[in-house]
C-alpha positions in Angstrom: 176.4 82.1 335.6 176.6 78.7 337.3 179.0 77.8 340.1 181.3 75.7 338.0 181.8 78.5 335.4 182.4 81.1 338.1 184.9 78.8 339.8 186.8 78.1 336.6 187.0 81.8 335.8 188.3 82.6 339.3 190.9 79.8 339.0 192.1 81.2 335.6 192.3 84.7 337.1 194.4 83.4 340.0 196.7 81.5 337.6 197.1 84.5 335.4 198.0 86.6 338.5 200.6 84.0 339.6 202.2 84.1 336.1 202.1 87.9 336.2 204.3 87.9 339.3 206.5 85.1 338.1 207.3 87.1 334.9 207.9 90.3 336.9 210.2 88.4 339.3 212.1 86.9 336.3 212.5 90.3 334.7 213.9 91.8 337.9 216.2 88.9 338.8 217.6 88.8 335.2 219.2 92.2 336.0 221.2 90.6 338.8 221.7 87.0 337.6 221.5 87.1 333.7 223.1 83.6 333.4 220.4 82.1 335.7 223.0 80.4 338.0 220.9 80.8 341.2 218.2 78.1 342.0 215.5 80.7 342.2 216.6 82.2 338.9 216.6 78.8 337.2 213.1 78.1 338.6 211.8 81.4 337.3 213.4 80.8 333.9 212.0 77.2 333.6 208.5 78.3 334.5 208.3 81.4 332.4 210.3 80.5 329.3 207.5 78.4 327.7 205.4 81.6 327.7 208.1 84.1 326.8 209.9 82.1 324.1 207.0 82.2 321.5 206.5 85.9 322.2 210.2 86.6 321.7 210.1 84.6 318.4 207.1 86.6 317.2 208.5 90.0 317.9 210.1 91.3 314.7 212.2 94.0 316.3 215.5 92.8 317.9 216.9 95.1 320.5 219.3 94.9 323.4 216.3 94.9 325.7 214.0 91.8 325.8 210.5 93.1 325.3 208.8 89.7 325.6 208.0 90.1 329.4 206.3 93.4 328.7 204.3 91.8 325.9 203.4 88.9 328.1 202.3 91.2 330.9 200.1 93.1 328.4 198.5 89.8 327.2 197.9 88.7 330.8 196.3 92.0 331.6 194.1 91.7 328.5 193.1 88.1 329.4 192.3 89.2 333.0 190.1 92.0 331.6 188.2 89.5 329.4 187.7 87.1 332.3 186.5 90.0 334.5 183.9 90.8 331.9 182.8 87.2 331.7 182.5 86.9 335.4 179.9 89.7 335.6 
């Protein structure tokens, strides 16, 4: 693997890790500020909603609990695993 490919894979891994933590933070903050009135809550909503909205629309089961963050975290984990395999 050349340097450019390795750097690109590492950059994608870092980006996925950042999104992982943003989604986790949004899920936790949503328990305390469900209307996203705080500036941090609004930031997390704005950054993660483009990822979570399509997942939420694709989930056929509607419950009181939003499962889209869990699905997004599983997808990120899968993508990180694929990238780790490519990096070897």
